[in-house]
N, C-alpha and C positions, 0 to 999 in steps of 0.2 A: 368504405364511406369516405367521401372527400372532406377535407377540413373546411372550416368556416372561414372564408376569405375576409370577412369583416371582423374577425376576432382580433382584438388588440392585446398584445402581450407586453409585459414588462419583465425586467430581469434585474438581478442583483448578484454580483460576483462575490464569492467568499474566498478565504484563504485555501480552502480545500473542496470547493464545489461551486454550485450555482443555484440560485433561487429563481424560479419562473412564476409569474403571476398572470392570471386572467381574471375576468370579472367575478367568477364564482369558484375559483380553484387556485391553490398554490402548491407547487412541488419544490421540495428542498432536496437536492442531490449532493451527497458528500462522499468523498473518497478517503479511506483511512490509510494509515502508514503501511498496511499490508497489501494495499491495492483493492480492497473490497469496497464496492460501490453500494450505497444504500439510498433509496428514494423514499421520502416521506411525503404523502399527499394530504392536504387539508382542504376540505370542502366548506363553503360558507355561502350565506345568502348574498345575492347580487347587491351591489351598493345602491342605495336609494338616491337616484339622481335628482329627485325633487326636493331634496334636503336643502336648507339654507346654506349649509357649508359647501355645497357643490356649485354655488354661484361663481361666475367669473371674478377673478381677483381675490376671492375669499378661499376658493378651493385649494390654492397653493399652500396655505397654512394648514388646512385640515389634512391635506395629503402628506405634508412634511411631518405633521404630528403623528399620523398613523404609521408612517415609515419608521420614525424614530422609536415608537413603541414596539413595532414588530421586529425591528432589527436587533434588539437586545438578545432574543433567543438565537437568532441566526449567527450573530457574532460570537456568542457564548459557545455554541456547538462547534463552530469553526475553530475557535481557539483551543477547545478541548482536543480536537483531532490533531492540530498542529503541535500542541504540547506533548501528546503521546509520542509523536515521531521524534521529538527532541528530548524525550525523557524528562519533561518539565510539566509542572502543574499550571497550565495556562487556562484559566477560566474566570468568567465573571460570576460571582456568587452573591446572592442575597441582595441584589439591587432592585428596588421597587420602582414603579413608574414615577412616584413622587420624587424619589431620590434622583432619577434620571432627569427630571425637570431642573433640579438644582445643578446637575452636571452641565446641561445645555445652557443654563443661565450663566454659569461661570465661564464657559467657553465663549458665550456671547460678549461678556465683559472683556475677556482677553482679546477677542477680535477687535472690539472698539479701541482698546489700548494700542494694539499693534498696527491696525489698518488705518485708524483715524488720528488718534492723538500723537503717536510717534512721528508719522510723516509731517503732520502739521507743525509740530515743535521744531523739526529740522528745517522746514521750509521758511521759518521766520528769520533764519540767518541769511536769506538770499532775497534780492529785490524782486525776482520773478517767482513769487511764492506759489501761485497756483501751478505753474509749469514744473517747478521743482517737486512739489507734492505729487503731481501726476507721475513724474519720472520715478520717484521713490516707490510709489505704490506699484508701478509697472515692474520695477526690479524685484520687489518682494513677491509678486505673483509669479514671475518667470522663475525665480529662484526656488520657490516652493514646488512648482511643477517639475523642475529639473531634479530636485531632491527626491520627489515622489517617484518619478520615472526611472531614475538610476539606482534606487535603493534595491540591493540584492534581496533584502528581507521580504519585500512585497512583490517581487517579480512574478511569483506564482499567481498572486491575486490579479496582476495585470494581464496575465495570459488567460486566466479564467474570464476576465472582463472581455477580452477579445473573442473568446469562445462563445460567451453569452450573445454578443452582437452577431456573430456568424450564424448562430442557431436561430435567432429571431429573424434575421434577413432571410434565411432559408424557409422558415415557416411562412413568411409573408409572400414568398415568391413561388414556392413549390407545392405540389400536391402530396398527400400522405405517403404514397408509395415511393415518392422521390426523395424523402428525407433519409438519405444514406450518408455515411461518413464521406464518401467520395464527393458527393454533391455539396455537402456542407463545407468541406475543405475549400471549395472554390469561391465561397461567399466573402464579402468584404468584412473586415473586422471593425469597420466604422458604421455607426447607425445614427440617423438624424434625430431620433427621439431620445437619445441617451441623456442620462442625468447630468453628465459632464457638459453637454450642450447648454443645459440650464445654467451651469456654472459659467460657461463662456459668456452668455448674454448678461448674466448678473455682474460679472467682472467688467464687461464692456460698458454697461450702464453706470456702474460705480466709478470707473475711471473717467467717464465722460462728465459726470456731475462734478468731479473734482475741479475741472476747468471752469465750471459755471458758478459754483457756490463760493461766495466771498469768504476769505480766510482770516479776516482781521480779528474776529472774536472767537475763541475756542468754544464758548457756550452756544453762540449762534451757529457755529459750524456743526457742533454736535447735534443740535436740534435739527438742522436741515439734513445732515447725513443720516441720522436715524430715521427720519421721515423718508428720505431717499432709499434707505436700506429696505424698508417695508415695501415701498413702491417697486423697487427693482426686483425683489423676490416675486412679487405678483406679476409684473410684466414679463420677466424671464420665464416663469412657469407657463404663462398663457401662450408665449411664442412656441415653446416646445409642445404644449398641449395641442395647439392648433395645427401643428405640422402634420398630424395624422389625417387631417381633413383637407389639406391643401393639395390641389392636383399636382401630380408628379412633375410636369414641366416647370412649375413654379418653385418646387422644392429645391431645385438647383441653386436658386438665389440664396439659400441658407447654408449651402455646403461649406463656405469659408469657416463656419463655426466648428466644423469637424476637425480643424487643425488641433484643437485641444486634446483630441483622442490619440494623437501621436504620443502624448505624454501619459495618458491614462489607460492605454491598452498595449498589449504585446501580441505577437503572432502565437497562437496556441499550438500545442502539440496534438497529435492524434488522440493521445490518451485523455487530454482535457476536453477535446471535442466529443469523445465518447461519453464522458460524464455529462456534458451538456445535452447530448442527443437523448440519453436516457431520461434526463430531467424534463426536456421539452415534450417528449412523447407522453410522459406521465401527466403533463399539464394539459395537453390538447386532446388526447385520445380518450375515448369513453371506457372501453373494455380492454384491459391489459392482460387479463388472465389467459392462459393457453393450456390446452390439453398436452400431456407429455408427448404423445406420438406425433402430434402436429408440430410441436416445438423441435423435436429431433429431426424431422423431415426438413423443416425450414432451415435449421442450422447446417445440415448437410448440403442443401441446395445452395445456400449462400457461400459455402466454403469449398465447393466441389473442385474448384480450380486451384485451391491452395493446399488441400490436404488429400493424401491418398488414404482414404478410409479403409481400404482393404487390408492395410497393414495392422489395423487395430480390430479388437473384438468389440461386439456390442456390449459384452459384459463390462468392459472397461468404461464405456460411456455411462452405463447405468450405475457403476460404482460411484462415480462423481455425483450423479443425481441423488443416490442414496446418502452420500456424505452431507449434501446440502439440505435435503428434506427430512433426514432422520427416518427414512422408510427403508426396509430391507430390500435388497435387490430382487428377491423372489416376489415380494408384494408388488414391486414396480412392474415386473414382467406380467403378472396376472392382471394388473390394473392399467396397463399401458394405454388403452384407448380412452380411459375415463379419468385418470388421475390428473388433477388440475394444478398447474404451477402458478403461484402468484408472481407479481412483477419482480420483486427483489430476488426471489429464487431463480427466475430466468436470468437475471443479470449476473448473479454469482455463478450459476452453472455455465453460462457462456464464458465468463472469465476463466474458469478452471478448465473448460474444454479447450480454450485457446492456449492455455499453458501446456496441456497435454499434447495437442496436435501441432501447434505452430511453434511453441518455444521448446518443445521436446523435453519438458520437465517430467521425470518419472512419476507414474501414477501414485506410487507409495508416498512420495513427498507431498503430492497434492492432497491426498486424503489423510496424510500424517499418521499412517499406521501400516503395519505389515504383519503377516502371520508367519511364524517360524517354529519348526518342530511342532509342539502342541500348544504354543502360547501366542498371544497377541502382543505386539510391541509398538510403542509410539515412536515416531521418526521425525527428524528434521534434516535439512540439507547439511547439517554438521556431522552426520554419521552415515556410514555405508548402509545400503539397503541389504538386509539379510537375504541370502540366497539358499536355495534348497541344497546345493552341493555342500554347504557348510554344515548341514545337519549330520553328515558323516562324522565330522569332528566331534559333535555333541554325542553321537551314539557311541563312539569309541571311548570318550571320557566317561560316560555313564557305565560302560562295560568294565573299565579298569577300576573305577571307584567301587563298584559292586563286588568285583572279584577280589580286590586286595584291601577292602575296607579303608579306603583313603579318607582323610578327614579335613585337610586344608588344601584349598585350590587357589591359584592365581590365574586370572584371565587377563593376559597382556594385550594391549591395543584393543580394548573391549568395545569401543564405539557405542552402540546402542545398548550393550550389555546382554545381547541375546544369547551368546554362548554360555556365559557364566550363569545367567538366570535360569536358562533351560536346564542346565546341569543341576543347579540347586533345587529346582522344583521336582526333578525326576530321580533324585538320589537321596540317600541319608547323610550326605556330606554335611559337616557341621559348620564350616566357615569358608566363605568365598570372597575374594577381593577382586573387584573390577578396576582395572588400572589403565589409565590413558594419559597422554600428554595434553590432550585437548580438554579445557575446562567446559566448553560448550557441549562436547560429546558426553562428558560425565553428568551434565545437567539432564540430558536425555536419559542416560542410564539410571539416574536416581528416580526419575518418573516411572521408569519401567520396573524398578525394584518395588515401588509402591503399588503399581498396577497389578503386578503378579504376586504381591503379598509375601515377599521373601525378606522383609526387613530384618527378621530375627537372625539370619545367617549370611546376609550379603551386605557388603559395604563398598565404598568407592575410595580410591586414592589417586590424586593427580600427580603424576611423575613421569619422567622419561625412562621408559623400560625398567631396568633392574637396579639402578644405582641406589634408590631410596631403600630398597629391601636389603641390600648389602650393608649399607650404613647402619641400619637398625637391626642387623643380624636376625632377620626374619627367615623362617624356613617353611617350605611347603612340601606336601606329598605329591602334588601334581601341578604342572603349569600347562595351560592350553593357550594357543595364540593363533589368530588369523592376522598376521602382520601385513603391511603394505608389501606387495611383491611384483608390481608392474615396472618394467624398465622405463626409466625417465623418458627416453627417446620415443617410446611407443604410445605414451599416454595420449598424445594428440591424434593418434590413429584409431583410438577407441570409438565406439558408437557415441553419437552426440548425447544420448541419454546417460551413458556411463560417465561422460565428462562433466555432467551436472553434479556428480558425487564429489565429496571433498578430496582434493588432490593429496592432502596430508595423509589420507588413509589409503591412497593408491600407489604413491610413488615409492618404489623400493630401491631407488638409486640407479646407477649406470647399468649394473648387471641384474637388478631386481633382487639381489641377495643381501643387501646391506643389513636388513633387520635380522635375517637368519644368523648372519655372522655375529652380530652384537649379542643376540640371545644365546647362542651357543658359547660365546666367550665367557659369559657371566652366569648362565643358567645353573650350572652345577653348584655355584656358590650359594644359591638360595633354595636348592632342592635337598631334601633329606636323603640319607643313604637309601638307594633303590627307588628314589623318587622318579616320576615319569614326566617326560616332556613331549607334548603332542603339538605338532605344527601343521597348519594347513599350508599347502604349496600350490603354485601354478601348475597347469597341466603338463608343462614341459620342463619342470624344475627338479624332478626326482633325482636324477643322477648328480646334479650339482649339489643339492642339499645332502644327499648321502655321502658325497665326497667330503664335505665339510664336517659331517658327524664322525666319519671314520678316521679322519686325521687328528681327532682330539681323543686322547686316551681316557678322558673322564667319562665318556659315554659308551653305551652299548646299544647298537641298533637293534630294535625289537621287530618292527614290521612297518610296511607301508600299505595304504588302503586306497582303493579306487572309489570314485563317486558313482552316482546312479547312471551316469553316461559312459562309464568305463574309463574315465581319465584318472590318472594318478592325482590324489587329492590330500592325503594325510600321511605324515611320517611320524613314527613313534620311536623314541629312544628313552633310555633310563640311565641314571647315574650309577656307575659301577660301585660295588662294595669295596670298602677299604681292604 
């Protein structure tokens, strides 16, 4: 279906999104600090153009009144999202429409004081009063625009304003199927019907009347300028309103007014254009829901030149759909041809698919969970993704705990806590400490302790390896650890997906053995007599780790174990008896 060429759209930039309006619909599109985009659509009855308030020169005030009333919600929601990203509580609470009237009244009085009274008072000191007053007002306007344009705090707002104009220009010039990011990017960030054009004409008329109104009496001046203020609002609004109906060749006569948009807009990024693209589609298109199979086919077609989909499984694609829709992967398989995605689900799934396919973010970080041994674990980019090879370490720990009735365990470099928690859930061990230098990693581990209901025997301690336990004279029956063991120089050679994991948990130093050496140097000090030390190692590190164990007289090498792929994976030693 082609779009309606006669449809007139309006827009409003927010600090974290854009509002688009047409005669009977409004879309509010916002992006939160995590990058999630949400579109809210409001339907309403078309405005009654036969109303008295829609008459020329009166409609300016009814429009401004409606915008001021509607803007409170939009500004409030925008401030909430900005505040979240800054860890601040930024929101407008409990302000009614009546209270807002008083706010606007106070602002009106301040405007009179600054724009009328102050310049008039200064101009009395000079013989050319009107000219001086004109110059002062001009300086005030230019200074305000420069401060607005150069402020770092509102730069994002200005970019969203530029995106708003590009999208409206695209909607007016292109057909539905042409509304793509590439085409929108080419559009101008200036628009002739922008509200700042209204500001330009209002300022121009206000400055012009400064040269014409006598300035001998402040009361006479106030009377004329307040009357002029009302007239200027009406005239400026009518000029902008009529621009929609003026033939294009004549619209060029009004282009000088676009200069103000050099101050009120900035060039938007592609991310900001995407936010606007989602918003304008919600405003102008009638049916946004799509069946899952159709949506998948469309995404693959649009990205066939950017993504090698053969490297990924269909299961991975559906896992993201499952995460967003809260439907099981099996249900999605069965209902592939009939399951309908709403618009916000489509936006979020697209964002997460882009993370997986284009940004190479591991699937486990996207869906924020992974399965390890027999348990489910919550994840974040602050911890390593549990791997099946590490399950060998868990199995050996369970075996030794069961065979020797071990009671106290320390999981060093715990990360998500998956090793220690899996051992705790599958043995009768009485006490497990999950230890890590990373506070953020331990926050994830604490969530996993609660998720797997092992609070009664598992706790966390934030510390750098074993110093804390030596100082507090703590002793354990068993220590397990999957420490960082990648050589520093080879980290950049790892797959792009692996490099998304925390470097702190990967980098084992120049030889990859730094952490093994530190653990072996101090491990015997916190292990009980005949206590066991179980270490996961890299596939090519067995001989090096064995050498470091054998050169220390405190340890006895017990065994080394291969993983499911046949690679050396776990080394086990114990503290010798006195």
